[in-house]
C-alpha positions in Angstrom: 27.9 -12.3 13.1 27.3 -8.9 11.4 25.6 -10.6 8.5 23.3 -12.6 10.8 22.4 -9.5 12.7 21.6 -7.6 9.5 19.4 -10.5 8.4 17.6 -10.6 11.7 17.0 -6.8 11.5 15.6 -7.2 8.0 13.3 -10.0 9.0 12.0 -8.1 12.1 11.4 -5.0 10.1 9.7 -6.9 7.4 7.2 -8.4 9.8 5.2 -5.2 9.8 4.1 -5.8 6.3 2.5 -9.1 7.3 -0.3 -6.7 8.4 0.3 -4.0 5.8 0.2 -6.5 2.9 -2.1 -9.2 4.4 -4.8 -6.9 5.8 -5.0 -5.0 2.5 -5.4 -8.2 0.5 -8.2 -9.6 2.8 -10.0 -6.2 2.8 -9.6 -5.8 -1.0 -10.7 -9.3 -1.8 -13.4 -10.0 0.8 -14.8 -6.9 2.4 -16.9 -5.7 -0.5 -18.1 -9.4 -0.9 -18.8 -9.7 2.8 -20.8 -6.5 2.9 -22.8 -7.3 -0.2 -23.3 -11.0 0.0 -23.3 -11.7 3.8 -24.6 -8.5 5.3 -26.9 -7.7 2.4 -25.8 -4.2 1.6 -26.2 -2.8 -1.9 -23.0 -2.1 -3.8 -23.5 1.6 -3.4 -24.0 1.4 0.4 -21.0 -0.9 0.8 -18.9 1.6 -1.3 -20.0 4.5 0.9 -19.0 2.6 4.0 -15.5 2.2 2.6 -15.3 5.8 1.5 -16.3 7.1 4.9 -13.3 5.3 6.5 -11.0 6.9 3.9 -12.4 10.4 4.5 -11.6 9.9 8.2 -8.0 9.2 7.2 -7.8 12.8 5.9 -7.4 13.7 9.6 -5.6 10.8 11.2 -2.8 10.0 8.7 -1.1 13.4 8.5 -1.7 13.9 12.2 -0.1 10.6 13.0 2.9 11.4 10.9 3.5 14.7 12.7 2.8 13.0 16.1 5.5 10.4 15.4 7.9 13.1 14.3 7.4 14.9 17.7 7.2 11.9 20.0 9.7 11.6 22.8 9.9 8.2 24.5 12.5 5.7 25.8 11.6 3.6 22.7 12.1 6.3 20.2 9.8 8.3 17.9 8.3 5.5 15.9 8.8 2.2 17.7 6.5 3.0 20.7 3.5 3.0 18.3 4.2 -0.6 17.2 3.8 -1.6 20.9 0.8 0.6 21.6 -0.9 -0.2 18.3 -0.9 -4.0 18.6 -4.1 -4.2 20.7 -6.2 -1.8 18.4 -5.0 -3.8 15.4 -6.5 -7.0 16.9 -9.8 -5.5 18.2 -10.5 -3.5 15.0 -9.8 -6.4 12.8 -12.3 -8.6 14.6 -15.0 -5.9 14.6 -14.6 -5.5 10.8 -15.9 -9.1 10.3 -18.5 -9.5 12.9 -21.8 -7.6 13.4 -22.7 -8.8 16.9 -26.2 -9.7 15.7 -27.1 -6.1 14.7 -30.1 -6.0 12.4 -31.7 -3.3 10.2 -29.9 -1.7 7.3 -29.4 1.7 9.1 -28.0 0.2 12.3 -25.7 -2.1 10.4 -24.6 0.8 8.1 -23.6 2.8 11.2 -21.9 -0.1 12.9 -19.8 -1.1 9.9 -19.0 2.6 9.1 -17.6 3.0 12.7 -15.9 -0.4 12.5 -14.1 0.6 9.3 -13.1 4.0 10.8 -11.7 2.1 13.8 -9.8 -0.3 11.4 -8.4 2.7 9.5 -7.3 4.4 12.7 -5.5 1.3 14.0 -3.9 0.9 10.6 -2.7 4.5 10.8 -1.3 4.1 14.3 1.2 1.4 13.2 1.7 1.9 9.4 2.5 5.6 9.3 5.4 5.2 11.8 6.4 2.0 10.0 6.6 3.7 6.6 8.8 6.4 8.2 11.2 4.3 10.3 13.4 3.0 7.5 14.7 6.5 6.8 15.6 6.7 10.5 17.2 3.2 10.5 19.2 3.2 7.3 20.9 5.9 5.3 22.4 3.9 2.4 20.7 3.9 -1.0 21.2 0.2 -1.8 20.7 -0.9 1.8 17.3 0.7 1.8 16.4 -1.2 -1.3 17.5 -4.4 0.4 15.4 -3.8 3.5 12.4 -2.9 1.3 12.9 -6.0 -0.8 12.7 -8.1 2.4 9.7 -6.2 3.5 7.9 -6.7 0.3 8.9 -10.4 0.3 7.1 -10.8 3.6 4.2 -8.7 2.3 3.9 -11.0 -0.7 4.2 -14.2 1.4 1.5 -12.8 3.7 -0.6 -11.9 0.8 -0.5 -15.4 -0.5 -1.7 -16.8 2.8 -4.3 -14.0 3.1 -5.6 -14.6 -0.4 -6.1 -18.3 0.3 -6.5 -19.1 4.0 -9.4 -16.7 4.8 -11.6 -18.1 2.1 -10.8 -21.6 3.3 -11.8 -20.6 6.9 -15.0 -18.8 5.9 -16.0 -21.6 3.5 -15.6 -24.3 6.2 -18.7 -23.1 8.0 -22.3 -23.4 7.0 -23.0 -20.1 8.6 -20.8 -17.5 6.8 -21.0 -15.1 9.8 -19.4 -17.7 12.0 -16.7 -18.3 9.4 -15.9 -14.6 9.1 -15.7 -14.3 12.9 -13.2 -17.2 13.2 -11.2 -15.7 10.3 -11.2 -12.3 12.1 -10.0 -13.7 15.4 -7.3 -15.8 13.7 -5.7 -13.1 11.6 -6.2 -10.5 14.3 -3.8 -12.5 16.6 -1.3 -13.0 13.7 -1.3 -9.3 12.9 -0.9 -8.2 16.5 2.0 -10.5 17.1 3.7 -9.2 14.0 3.8 -5.7 15.4 5.4 -6.9 18.6 8.2 -8.5 16.6 8.7 -5.2 14.8 8.9 -3.4 18.1 11.6 -5.6 19.5 13.6 -6.0 16.3 13.9 -2.4 14.9 15.9 0.6 16.0 16.1 4.4 15.4 19.1 6.6 14.9 19.2 9.5 17.3 17.0 12.3 16.1 15.7 15.5 17.7 11.9 15.6 17.7 10.6 18.3 15.4 8.6 21.3 16.6 4.8 21.3 16.1 3.8 21.7 12.5 0.7 23.3 11.1 -1.8 22.6 8.5 0.4 24.7 6.2 3.2 22.2 6.6 0.9 19.4 5.5 0.2 21.3 2.3 3.8 22.4 1.8 5.0 18.8 1.3 3.8 19.4 -2.2 6.5 22.0 -2.6 8.9 19.1 -2.8 9.2 18.4 -6.5 10.4 14.8 -6.0 7.5 14.1 -3.7 4.9 15.6 -6.1 6.2 13.2 -8.8 6.6 10.2 -6.5 3.1 10.5 -5.0 1.4 10.5 -8.4 3.3 7.3 -9.4 2.6 5.7 -6.0 -1.1 6.5 -6.0 -1.7 5.4 -9.6 0.1 2.1 -9.1 -1.7 1.4 -5.9 -5.1 2.2 -7.5 -4.3 -0.3 -10.3 -3.5 -3.0 -7.6 -6.7 -2.1 -5.7 -8.8 -2.4 -8.8 -7.5 -5.9 -9.6 -7.8 -7.2 -6.0 -11.4 -5.9 -5.6 -12.7 -7.2 -8.9 -10.9 -10.5 -9.2 -13.7 -12.6 -7.7 -16.3 -10.8 -9.8 -14.3 -11.3 -13.0 -13.9 -15.0 -12.4 -17.5 -15.6 -11.3 -19.3 -13.5 -13.9 -17.1 -13.2 -17.0 -15.2 -16.5 -16.9 -17.6 -18.6 -14.9 -14.6 -20.1 -13.2 -15.1 -19.3 -9.6 -13.1 -22.4 -8.6 -10.0 -20.8 -10.1 -10.0 -17.9 -7.6 -7.6 -19.6 -5.2 -5.1 -20.9 -7.8 -5.1 -17.6 -9.7 -4.6 -15.5 -6.7 -2.0 -17.9 -5.5 -0.2 -17.7 -8.9 -0.3 -13.9 -8.9 1.1 -13.7 -5.3 3.7 -16.4 -5.8 4.9 -14.7 -9.0 5.0 -11.4 -7.1 7.1 -13.0 -4.3 9.6 -14.4 -6.8 9.9 -11.1 -8.7 10.3 -9.0 -5.6 13.7 -10.7 -5.1 14.6 -10.3 -8.7 13.5 -6.7 -8.9 15.3 -5.9 -5.6 18.6 -6.8 -7.4 17.6 -4.9 -10.5 16.9 -1.8 -8.3 20.3 -2.0 -6.6 22.0 -2.3 -10.0 20.0 0.0 -12.3 18.0 2.2 -9.9 14.6 2.1 -8.3 12.7 3.2 -11.3 13.8 0.3 -13.6 11.6 -2.4 -12.0 8.5 -0.1 -12.3 9.0 0.3 -16.0 9.5 -3.4 -16.6 6.6 -4.5 -14.4 4.1 -2.0 -15.7 4.8 -3.0 -19.3 4.2 -6.7 -18.5 1.1 -5.9 -16.5 -0.4 -3.8 -19.4 0.3 -6.6 -21.8 -1.4 -9.2 -19.5 -4.4 -7.0 -19.0 -4.9 -6.6 -22.8 -4.8 -10.4 -23.1 -7.2 -11.0 -20.1 -10.0 -8.9 -21.8 -10.3 -11.7 -24.4 -10.4 -14.7 -22.1 -13.6 -16.7 -22.2 -15.1 -19.6 -20.2 -13.8 -21.9 -22.9 -10.2 -20.8 -22.4 -8.1 -23.6 -20.8 -7.5 -23.1 -17.1 -3.7 -23.3 -17.4 -3.8 -20.4 -19.9 -6.0 -18.3 -17.7 -3.7 -18.9 -14.7 -0.5 -18.2 -16.6 -1.7 -14.9 -18.1 -3.2 -13.7 -14.8 0.1 -14.6 -13.0 1.8 -11.7 -14.9 -0.2 -9.3 -12.8 2.1 -10.5 -10.0 5.1 -9.3 -11.9 3.4 -5.9 -12.2 2.6 -5.7 -8.5 6.2 -6.6 -7.6 8.0 -3.9 -9.5 5.4 -1.1 -8.7 5.4 -1.9 -5.0 9.2 -2.1 -4.8 9.5 1.4 -6.3 6.7 2.8 -4.1 8.2 1.7 -0.8 11.9 1.9 -1.5 11.7 5.5 -2.9 9.7 6.9 0.1 12.7 7.1 2.5 14.7 9.1 -0.1 11.9 11.7 -0.4 12.4 12.5 3.3 16.1 13.3 2.5 15.0 15.7 -0.2 12.7 17.4 2.4 15.7 17.8 4.7 17.5 19.5 1.9 14.6 21.9 1.6 13.8 22.6 5.2 16.8 21.4 7.3 14.4 19.2 9.3 13.7 15.4 9.5 10.0 14.9 8.8 9.8 11.3 7.7 6.5 10.9 9.7 4.8 13.8 8.0 5.7 12.4 4.5 4.6 8.9 5.6 1.4 10.2 7.0 0.5 12.2 3.8 1.5 9.2 1.6 -0.5 6.7 3.7 -3.5 9.0 3.7 -3.4 9.5 -0.1 -2.9 5.8 -0.7 -5.9 4.9 1.5 -8.1 7.7 0.2 -7.4 6.8 -3.4 -8.0 3.1 -2.6 -11.3 4.0 -0.9 -12.4 6.1 -3.8 -11.5 3.3 -6.2 -13.3 0.6 -4.3 -16.3 2.9 -3.6 -16.5 3.8 -7.3 -16.3 0.1 -8.2 -19.2 -0.7 -5.9 -21.3 2.0 -7.6 -20.1 0.8 -11.0 -21.3 -2.8 -10.2 -24.8 -1.4 -9.6 -24.6 0.6 -12.9 -23.7 -2.4 -15.0 -26.5 -4.4 -13.4 -24.5 -6.8 -11.2 -26.5 -8.7 -8.6 -26.0 -11.9 -6.6 -29.3 -13.2 -7.8 -28.3 -12.9 -11.4 -25.1 -14.8 -10.7 -27.0 -17.6 -8.9 -29.5 -18.0 -11.7 -26.9 -17.7 -14.5 -28.9 -14.8 -16.0 -26.0 -12.5 -16.6 -26.4 -9.8 -19.3 -23.7 -8.9 -21.8 -23.6 -5.4 -20.3 -22.7 -6.9 -16.9 -20.1 -9.3 -18.5 -18.3 -6.7 -20.6 -18.7 -4.1 -17.9 -16.7 -6.2 -15.5 -14.1 -7.1 -18.1 -13.6 -3.4 -18.9 -13.4 -2.4 -15.2 -11.0 -5.3 -14.4 -8.6 -4.6 -17.4 -9.0 -1.1 -18.8 -8.9 0.8 -15.5 -5.6 -0.7 -14.4 -4.1 -0.1 -17.9 -5.1 3.6 -17.7 -3.6 4.0 -14.2 -0.3 2.3 -15.2 0.1 4.4 -18.4 -0.2 7.6 -16.5 2.1 6.3 -13.7 4.8 5.6 -16.2 4.4 9.0 -17.8 5.0 10.7 -14.4 7.8 8.3 -13.6 9.8 9.7 -16.5 10.1 13.0 -14.6 11.4 11.3 -11.4 15.2 12.0 -11.3 16.2 10.7 -7.8 18.5 7.9 -9.0 21.7 6.6 -7.3 24.0 9.3 -8.7 21.6 12.1 -7.6 21.1 10.5 -4.2 24.9 10.3 -3.6 25.3 14.0 -4.4 22.4 14.9 -2.1 23.7 12.6 0.7 27.2 14.2 0.6 25.6 17.7 1.0 23.3 16.5 3.8 26.2 14.9 5.7 28.0 18.2 5.7 24.8 19.9 7.1 24.3 17.1 9.7 28.0 17.5 10.8 27.3 21.1 11.7 28.9 22.8 8.7 27.6 26.3 8.1 27.5 28.4 5.0 27.5 25.3 2.8 28.4 26.2 -0.8 26.4 24.4 -3.4 27.5 25.1 -7.0 27.8 23.6 -10.5 26.5 20.0 -10.8 25.5 19.9 -7.1 23.4 23.0 -7.5 21.7 21.6 -10.6 20.8 18.3 -8.9 19.5 20.0 -5.8 17.3 22.3 -7.8 16.0 19.5 -9.9 15.2 17.3 -6.9 13.7 20.0 -4.7 12.0 22.3 -7.3 13.7 25.3 -5.6 15.3 28.0 -7.5 18.5 29.8 -6.6 20.6 28.5 -3.6 18.2 28.6 -0.8 18.3 25.2 1.0 18.0 23.9 4.6 15.2 26.4 5.3 17.4 29.4 4.7 16.1 32.3 2.6 
């Protein structure tokens, strides 16, 4: 009975990333294409629309994190937002894919900018508390990895569906605007229902809401050494993923002239990711959360080097097989990113004596979306720079500059991001042994022990994780 309850809890918790993983895939794969090919924006204007939404996140994400830390409700600090956010999730998703007959470049630019801001806000309302709640729910190092593994499994499964089904829906209609509307309505309902499942299936350990925090507190999260290292690895890995997702259709259409392989390649990437999430979850529980990231990044870099030299004459099976290794890379990088975040909040408690999971979730979510927006926006501009145009693709008049420009963007940029991510990961020291030492000290603090003496190996570990000098922890000194 206990095992069945644990499984149900993992499944309910994981349903949140149907939206988290699925929406990001659809936006990454189709939004730039929709804005340029259906609504007629230039790559630069489409990139600006995406960047505006990310700039808005500079306000909403950290604010939402603090708000969830301070919330008092009968449903807890975080869960209430899964219920309240389900309707905005639905409405904002539909608006993102339907222009309501608005004409004129300026009017459409304003509408889609506001629609993307609304989508970003709805995403923030649910995802910031969601990224914070696991630290409230579960305190065990390996159990957190297990919950994260289930979450990412659902995310990968949702990504597979969201990489394939939306294109099938939009392609089934002669009028692409009608197809995108039906897609928006369909997935809006799915995403909203997912959050209701999360609301009813999760819980929170009893925590006292935190006092109001200031802008200074937002900035002081960088005082946490473990967080400084973690967030660099997290952002770089996510930017590598965003680059591949955004440029996949362009690479296949322009460089390989194999647009028909889009669905099987994305399917192979996401299925591979789903399989390796389960494998890497076990690796993380045995060897630590950094191990999957090292393995996956190495395979992804090797695959990207091989992809540069693929040509239209390369057999389809080889193209699909090599590209599928990107899924291995995404699996390990994502597992580290989301399983390590709850541990960072524990380091913050060691520094401040407060539980501020929401603040860290908000800052991390903001930085993830901001970096993603900057990457997609920059890629939109880069497409203009290398001479990409829909007309050139339709006529087959693609210049070598455009071809090699897309190859370099698709392969070299992720390689660069991943190399820097691994260099920073070498400095990340919050493994199982360090976590156990920290947890024992925190348990003494939570049980009301005063004048906690931290010496020897415990002191060394605490200083290494926090970046603090001396023996001034729990906000004392």
